[in-house]
N, C-alpha and C positions, 0 to 999 in steps of 0.2 A: 515262873517259868529259868530255865537256867540258860546261857546262851555263850556258845564260846567263836568267836569271831577268831578264823586264821587268817592271819593278816599280812599280805602279799607282798613283797618291797619289788622294785621294777628296776632294772638300773638303765638308761637309755643312752647308749650311744652313737645312735642316730635317729631313728626315728620308730616311731612304734603309729599302727592305726587301727585303731578301736571303733568295731561297726557295732551299733546296737538295730537289732530288728525284733521289730515288736512280733514276736510268734504266738504267742499268747493269751490272756488277758490282761496275765502280771507279769512283768521281766522279774527272775528272780535277784534276791543278794543273797551275798556269801552265806549268809544265818541260815540260806537252805544246800552250798555246799558240803564239802569241796565241789568243784566239777574241773573235768577233764581239761589240758589247756590245748589251748590252737595253736597251734608255733609254722613258721612258715623259713624255710631253708638260710640261713646267711646266706649271702653270699660275696662269696671269701675276697672275691676283687678289690675288694670298699678296703681292707685291712693293707694293701701296698702302700697308701697315700696317698698323695695329690696337691698337684702344684695350684697356685694363690692363682686365684683370676686376676688377672693385671687389673688397674684402675683404669685402665681406656677400653675393656671388653665393654661388648654394648650391653652385657645386663646392670653394668656398673659406672655407665656414662649419666651424665646431667642431658635430658631429652626434652626439659623446659628452660624458658627464657625470663629475665627479668623477677618480677613475682609471682610469677603461676607457682599455685601450690605443688611439691612432687614428696617422697618418699611418705603419701598417704598412707595410715594402718587406718585398726578398729581397734578398740578393748571391749569387752562387756561393763558396763558398769553396775545393769541391773537387769534385773527382766524385761523395765520398761524404759530402759535406757538407756544409749552410747558413748564411749569417750570417742572423737574421730580426732589425729592427729595428722599433721604436716610440715612441711618445712618450704620456706619461700627465701629467695635472696643467694648468695655467695657466700662461700666459708670461704677462711682465709688461711692459709698457712705459711710460718717463717719467722723468723728474727722479728718483726716488729708487725707486730694484726692493733687492726681498730675494729670492735663489738660493735655490732652495727647497732641499730635503733628497736626493740622492740615496738613506738610504737608507731611507727613506720607505715605499716600495712595490717590490717583488721585482720581481725577475727572471724568469717563466719559461717557459716552451716546453712544449705536449706535445702529440705524433704519434702519427701513426700509419695504417696503409694501408689501412684502412676508417673509413668516416666513424663518429662520434663514438666511435670505441675507441681509445682513445690509450696504445701501449704504452710509449712511451719519454716523459721526461721532460730535460729539461737545465735550468740556471740560467745565466744570466751576467749583464752588467755593467752599471751605471748612471751615467750622469754628467748636468751641466748645464753650460750655458756663458754667458756674458754679450758682446755687446756696450757699452761703455760709451765716453759721450762726454764728458767732462766740460768742455763748452762750453754757454755760452746760448744758450737755443734748440733745441740739442740734446737728442733723447729715450733715454734707455738701454732696454739691451732685458738682460730675463735669460729664458730655455730653459725650454718644461715638462722635464718628468725624460729622459731621450735614453737608452733601454733596446737593448743588442743583445747573443744570445743566440747562438753559434754549433752548433747542432745536427749532428750527425753518425751515423756506423753508418745514412747511405741506402744505397740500393739503386741505381744507376745506372741511367736510363732506367726509373724507378718513380713512381708517382703517390701523394703523404702527402698527409693531410688535419691539420690541426694548427689550435691555441691557444695568445694568448700574454697575458701579463698579469702578474695578482697572485693568486694562487686563495688568498691568507687574507683580503680582502680580503671576501669577494671581488668580483674584476675582472676577469676573463679576458672578452678579444676573441668574439666573432662564429666560427664556423668558417669553415678561411679553407682553399684547397687546391695546391698546385703538384706539378709535376712534375723531379725531376732531369737532368738531362745525359746524353742516352747514356754510353753505356763511350767512353772512347778506341778508334780503329782506325780503319783508310782507307777504311771503307767504314758510318762511324757518325758522324751530322750530325745539331744540333740541325734539327728541320724548318725555323725562318724564325727572320730576325736581325731586329730593329729596329735599322737604324741613328742617333740622333738626335742634332743640338747645336741653341745658341742660340734653344732651345725659348722661354725666357718664360714670362709670368702673361698672355695675352693672347686673345683671341676667335681668333686667326690657333693659339694654343696650341693651344686647343681643335679645331680642325680637325682641325687633327697629330692630337691624341693621339687625337680617334675615328676616323683613317683608321688609326693604329698600331694601336687593341681592332678594326677589320674583319679584318683582314687576319692577325689570331690570332699574334703570334710566341713562341715561346719562350724567346726572349732577348734583351735590351735594351741598348744599347751608349750611354752617354750620352758626350760628348765634349765637353763641358765648356757652359759660363753656363748655368745651369739657371731663377736665376730672376729677372736682372736687380732683386734687390731695393738695388742698389747704383744703380739709379737712379731708382727711384718715386718718392723726392721731388724730383726734378727738373724728371723728363718724363714722369713714369709718374701714375696716380692725382690728385690735388689739387695734384702739385707744384709747387712753385716755378719760374720756366722760368730762373733764373740761380740756380744757389742758392748762387754768394760775394757776389752781393748781397743776397740773404734773410740769409745768417748769413756776415756779413765779419770773422767772429774766430774761425772755425772754421778751422781749416789742415788739416783732414781732413774727405773729404764722410761723412755719415750713411748709414750701408746702412739702410733701412727689415727688421728680422728679421723683424717678420709674415709679411712675403711668401714667406720658408723658410717657416713653418706651414703657409698657404695652398697651398703647391706643394706640399706632402708630402699634404697632404687631395686636392687635385688628380686625384695621382698615385696615390694607392692601391688603387683599384678594380683597376688592373692592375699598380704592382710590388707587391702582398700573393697578386700569384698567379704571376704573369715575373719572374725576378731581372733587377734592374738592376745594370750594371757603369758606374761614373761614372769620369771623370775630370777636375781640377779648371781652370778657362776662368778670363779672367781677370778677368772680374764677380765670382769669387769670393774675391779677394784681399783684397777691405774691409778696410781697414788700419786697426787701432784705433792710441790710439793706444802709446807705448815699443816702435812694432814690430810691434806685434800684427798677424797675420796671417793670414787662410785659416780663421778659429775657428767659421765655421760651418761649412762643409766637410767640413775636418777632425774634428767631434763629430756630426754627425747620421748618416757615411754609414761602414760596412763595409764593406773589400776585403779582399780574400787577399793582405796584404801581409808579414803574419808568414809564410804558408803556401808562400808563392813567393822567400823567403828576401828579402825588400826591408825594409831596416828602415823605412819611409816611406811612408805613402799617397801620397803623389803619384807612385807609382810601384807597377806590379804586375804578375802576370801570372796567368794562370789557364785551364784545358782544359776545351775544349767541346766532347767528342768528338773527330772527328776535325784541330780544332781549336786551337793554342795561340795566344794574344791575348798581347798586347805592351801594357803602359796607360803610356805612358812623360808624365813633366811637363815642363810647357815652364817654370815659372814657379820651379824651383825647380833647385840647379847641373847645367848637361850639358856640362859639357867633361870631356873624357877623361881626366883628373887626377881627375876627384872619383866621389861613390861610387856615385850616380846610371849612370855609362857602363861602373864594376867592376862592379852587380848586373847593368846591360845585357849585357855582356859572358859574361858567368856564366852568365846566361839562355839566351840562344843558344846556345852550346854546349852546352847539358841539353838542346835538343831535339832529338826520336828522328825523323824526319820518316816511317818508318813504319807509326809509333803517332798520329802528327798530322801528317800530308800539309800540311794549310794552317797559313801562319804571315803573323798578320795584327798589325797594328802600330798606334795609333791614339795620336790626342796633337790637344791643340787648333788648335793656329793651323800654320798649313801652310805649308811650306818655300818651296812654288811655290804664289805667285798672283797674276794682272795686277790687284789693287784697289790703288788708290792711294796709301790710305789706311796700308792693309798691306805695300806690295810691299818683298819684305826683310827683312820685320820680326823673321824669327825667321832670318836668313841664318847667324846665328853657329853656332846650333844645328845646321843642316842643316853645316856646318861638320864641325863635331866630331863626328856619329854616324852622318851617310850612308853614308857609308862599311863602317861597320859593317852596316847595313843588307842590304847590297847583296853584304855578303860573307857573310851566312849566307841569302842569297838571299828574302829577307819579300817575298808575295805582296803583299799590299792594303795602304795605307795609309789613315784612313779621318782626318780632319779636322775642325775646325768653324770660325767666327769671322770666315768673312763670309757675316755676316748683311745687307747694306745691296743 
């Protein structure tokens, strides 16, 4: 039997909510389509732009003391495991900064199926990173201690209660709760998925996340351009209108890293209970001297790279119920002779469509768009990878980038 699968590319400028309802004994795939799309009228007021939220805004301010956890987030590791990440201690910004010692605070997660009864405990790793600009007038930054713990032995489709922190201080968080993804299978799906891109930290961002929370998703795809920290001192906050004019001797643009901490606090009420799967965008590049890039993105987020056979956090895959998600990196090598392409080919070959009938891919910049500034910007990536996605009948593609 010959199949023809229409590949549906979707460009995200802020948010799409996908709701999956089990109305028959089997949820249809695009092999049985095409289906009439369901749309909602766009709120044109969001096109008018929006001011950045100030760093002292209540949603961005630090609300814990000492080494108590903040910026708590979740990410799927596998159907039976979850990544828990958080930050402790104070970040520093200025001309002279001294990195904290990651070993000074332990990384622990206590968890169980009943509130207040934590039958399992796991320990993990911690690290710090620095964003350094050895040029007059620019500010260096070193982060708080960033913790990552993988908790396992979980049951699919099950609610768990957890705390994170260092019990020896003691400095444990308040109790949080999450629900694991449903088991893989053709009739088992996340209840609702939010797809968000190009979010930032503006009043519009707040409106967008209010909408996400109202729709109560069980999974979030974040398709790049998270904080726009790299633009904050130029067009956001009290930044200068012309970066090169204000800092003529700086060969690179400074990114204002405290925006990452503000973003982590802004998102914590949701992503401490709903897993968020991220992929990098162009605003995450954040170049430093000596060619260092993507330091914030690579340090702050845990993704199931190793679990999915990838050797890079820039691309990975995971299952959520009857969906296999592929997250691709547009800002690393995507040539057909490279490691990402080889990984993608092997990952696609291993997909069992009887277990995961839906095959969804996501990356930041769309291959198809009519926006003049980005037209055919990633035509090379399309030429390298598109045939492979067609070959394995990918159902839907989500992208961001087109936020103007």
